[in-house]
C-alpha positions in Angstrom: -76.9 -17.0 21.4 -77.0 -13.9 19.1 -75.1 -13.9 15.9 -72.3 -11.4 15.3 -71.8 -9.3 12.2 -68.8 -11.2 10.8 -70.7 -14.4 10.9 -73.7 -12.9 9.1 -71.4 -11.5 6.4 -69.5 -14.8 6.0 -72.7 -16.8 5.5 -74.0 -14.4 2.9 -70.7 -14.4 1.0 -70.5 -18.2 1.1 -73.9 -18.3 -0.7 -73.3 -15.3 -2.9 -69.5 -15.1 -3.4 -69.6 -11.9 -5.5 -71.7 -10.1 -3.0 -70.8 -6.7 -1.5 -72.1 -7.0 2.0 -72.3 -4.3 4.7 -73.6 -5.2 8.1 -74.6 -2.7 10.9 -75.5 -3.6 14.4 -78.3 -1.2 15.0 -78.5 -1.4 18.8 -75.2 -2.8 19.8 -77.0 -5.8 21.2 -76.1 -8.4 18.6 -79.8 -9.0 17.9 -80.8 -6.1 15.6 -78.9 -5.7 12.3 -79.2 -3.9 9.1 -77.7 -5.5 6.0 -77.0 -4.1 2.6 -76.3 -6.8 0.0 -75.4 -6.2 -3.6 -74.9 -9.1 -5.9 -75.1 -9.9 -9.7 -77.0 -13.0 -8.6 -80.0 -10.7 -7.9 -80.2 -9.5 -11.6 -83.7 -10.1 -12.9 -85.0 -11.1 -9.5 -87.8 -9.3 -7.6 -86.9 -7.8 -4.2 -88.8 -10.6 -2.5 -86.7 -13.2 -4.4 -83.5 -11.3 -3.5 -84.5 -11.3 0.2 -85.3 -15.0 0.0 -81.9 -15.7 -1.3 -80.3 -13.9 1.6 -82.5 -15.6 4.1 -81.6 -19.0 2.6 -77.9 -18.1 3.0 -78.6 -17.6 6.7 -79.6 -21.2 6.9 -82.7 -20.9 9.2 -81.1 -18.5 11.7 -83.5 -15.7 11.0 -85.9 -15.5 13.9 -83.6 -17.7 16.0 -80.0 -16.6 16.6 -80.7 -13.6 14.4 -83.7 -11.8 15.8 -84.1 -8.8 13.4 -82.5 -8.0 10.1 -83.4 -4.8 8.1 -82.4 -5.9 4.6 -81.7 -3.9 1.5 -80.7 -5.8 -1.7 -79.7 -4.7 -5.1 -78.2 -5.9 -8.3 -75.1 -3.9 -9.4 -77.1 -1.9 -12.0 -79.8 -1.1 -9.4 -77.3 0.4 -7.0 
């Protein structure tokens, strides 16, 4: 069963409580999302590390319930 945008946002915010999260359903099918996540926890981390933190927050759902996620991350000063 596909994930919905509020569930994705909730999971990210549970892992990164200060995060500013914006989720967009790209096709209206509940399978293809774009996410913009800004968090102070990303400060000093590479983009790869930032993305890994978001994927970890999704608890293994990437590639399963969540088919595709176009991800943009930033620390507040990067935004």
